[in-house]
Backbone bond lengths (Angstrom), bond angles and torsions (degrees), N, CA, C in turn:
res aa  C-N    CA-C-N  psi(-1)  N-CA   C-N-CA  omega(-1)  CA-C   N-CA-C  phi
1 M - - - 1.482 - - 1.503 110.65 -
2 T 1.295 122.53 132.32 1.401 121.03 -176.97 1.557 106.80 -92.33
3 N 1.361 114.23 173.01 1.475 117.02 -179.26 1.538 110.75 -60.05
4 D 1.316 120.35 -30.81 1.442 121.89 178.25 1.450 116.21 -65.62
5 Q 1.391 114.88 -22.59 1.463 122.43 -176.49 1.522 112.52 -106.27
6 T 1.358 118.53 6.37 1.460 121.89 -179.45 1.500 105.30 -64.06
7 I 1.358 116.99 139.56 1.470 120.85 178.93 1.516 110.76 -78.41
8 K 1.319 116.58 127.18 1.433 123.54 178.42 1.539 109.87 -103.75
9 L 1.292 121.15 134.25 1.482 120.93 178.71 1.441 107.30 -148.85
10 L 1.347 116.12 176.78 1.478 122.69 -178.16 1.493 107.67 -109.12
11 C 1.383 114.61 140.17 1.485 121.15 178.22 1.592 104.15 -61.09
12 P 1.323 114.98 132.89 1.521 118.54 -179.63 1.515 111.07 -65.14
13 T 1.345 120.71 -20.23 1.428 121.67 -173.14 1.553 110.70 -95.66
14 C 1.366 116.52 -51.41 1.465 118.31 -172.75 1.555 111.24 -114.26
15 Q 1.309 121.42 -2.21 1.425 125.66 177.02 1.556 113.94 71.15
16 A 1.324 118.14 14.46 1.432 122.19 175.13 1.518 109.93 -68.94
17 T 1.415 121.31 151.93 1.449 122.64 179.58 1.493 109.37 -72.60
18 V 1.267 118.19 135.91 1.481 124.17 177.65 1.523 106.72 -129.06
19 F 1.329 118.09 139.99 1.451 121.70 174.65 1.500 107.70 -107.34
20 W 1.305 117.89 140.29 1.437 124.26 -176.75 1.590 107.56 -81.73
21 S 1.439 111.74 77.28 1.401 118.86 178.79 1.499 109.68 -147.63
22 E 1.371 116.83 176.08 1.460 122.67 -179.08 1.534 108.53 -62.37
23 A 1.267 118.62 -24.70 1.482 119.45 179.94 1.551 114.56 -60.98
24 Y 1.314 111.91 -19.56 1.495 117.37 -179.00 1.511 107.41 -122.46
25 P 1.396 117.39 85.65 1.442 117.57 -173.60 1.514 114.19 -72.44
26 H 1.331 118.71 -15.84 1.435 122.09 178.29 1.541 117.11 -95.57
27 R 1.337 114.79 14.26 1.481 123.27 -178.04 1.460 112.39 -51.78
28 P 1.220 123.24 137.39 1.519 128.16 13.66 1.531 114.62 -81.13
29 F 1.380 116.29 1.39 1.512 118.60 178.90 1.471 107.30 -87.60
30 C 1.310 113.86 158.83 1.495 118.65 177.44 1.514 112.22 -82.56
31 S 1.354 116.98 -22.78 1.510 118.15 -176.17 1.550 106.52 -152.19
32 E 1.403 112.99 168.47 1.386 117.07 176.30 1.562 110.17 -66.08
33 R 1.313 116.83 -32.91 1.502 120.40 179.98 1.512 109.23 -59.50
34 C 1.380 117.64 -49.55 1.480 118.34 -179.65 1.571 110.70 -62.70
35 K 1.308 116.18 -34.84 1.451 120.14 178.31 1.557 109.74 -63.70
36 L 1.310 118.45 -44.89 1.485 120.79 179.13 1.553 110.06 -72.36
37 I 1.217 120.89 -29.57 1.504 120.62 176.63 1.593 107.14 -63.85
38 D 1.360 113.69 -45.32 1.483 118.32 179.98 1.543 109.05 -65.44
39 L 1.321 120.78 -38.66 1.463 120.95 179.81 1.498 109.31 -64.25
40 G 1.365 117.55 -40.71 1.446 119.78 176.60 1.471 115.82 -61.11
41 E 1.299 114.92 -37.36 1.466 119.64 178.03 1.531 112.08 -63.87
42 W 1.343 115.78 -39.21 1.464 121.55 177.26 1.550 108.67 -69.22
43 A 1.335 120.40 -42.19 1.380 122.86 -175.64 1.518 112.40 -69.55
44 S 1.344 115.93 -31.79 1.516 120.64 173.56 1.487 114.16 -81.33
45 E 1.312 115.98 -2.02 1.455 124.23 -177.57 1.523 115.82 66.21
46 N 1.303 115.67 28.06 1.474 118.32 173.91 1.566 109.20 -81.72
47 H 1.305 117.38 -19.60 1.442 121.57 170.48 1.537 106.46 -110.12
48 R 1.294 114.15 132.26 1.567 118.83 179.36 1.514 108.23 -140.81
49 I 1.266 113.79 156.83 1.458 122.64 172.70 1.479 106.09 -98.45
50 P 1.389 117.19 124.62 1.489 120.43 -174.32 1.548 110.74 -58.41
51 G 1.345 114.92 146.36 1.451 117.95 172.57 1.540 106.31 152.24
52 D 1.337 113.88 176.29 1.416 122.00 176.08 1.491 113.56 -72.71
53 D 1.283 123.86 151.68 1.460 125.48 176.77 1.499 107.35 -66.49
54 A 1.343 118.28 142.47 1.416 123.01 178.83 1.509 114.62 -74.26
55 L 1.324 117.15 -26.14 1.465 120.59 178.91 1.547 109.11 -127.32
56 P 1.345 115.75 152.49 1.569 115.36 175.35 1.532 108.54 -58.68
57 Q 1.339 113.46 155.58 1.469 119.00 -179.99 1.550 114.47 -77.94
58 N 1.350 118.56 -28.88 1.431 115.93 179.24 1.552 111.56 -112.62
59 D 1.287 117.40 159.41 1.522 121.66 -177.98 1.470 113.63 -75.68
60 D 1.312 119.20 -12.15 1.484 121.93 -176.91 1.530 110.84 -69.30
61 E 1.345 116.30 -17.94 1.467 120.02 -174.18 1.523 114.20 -88.77
62 Y 1.369 115.81 -1.20 1.485 117.43 -179.46 1.441 113.97 -80.31
């Protein structure tokens, strides 16, 4: 892939421009900081994949 064909995208966290190349080892994020911020959002359940819960919410249903 030549430089003209390098994929350009936006960091999901801060919207900075990122190129899909070895120059950006944390791609699709621009930095490790943005990568860790995103991980924290998933861990705190601020990001979710839509759908029904896999398990019932209360223990009485087991």
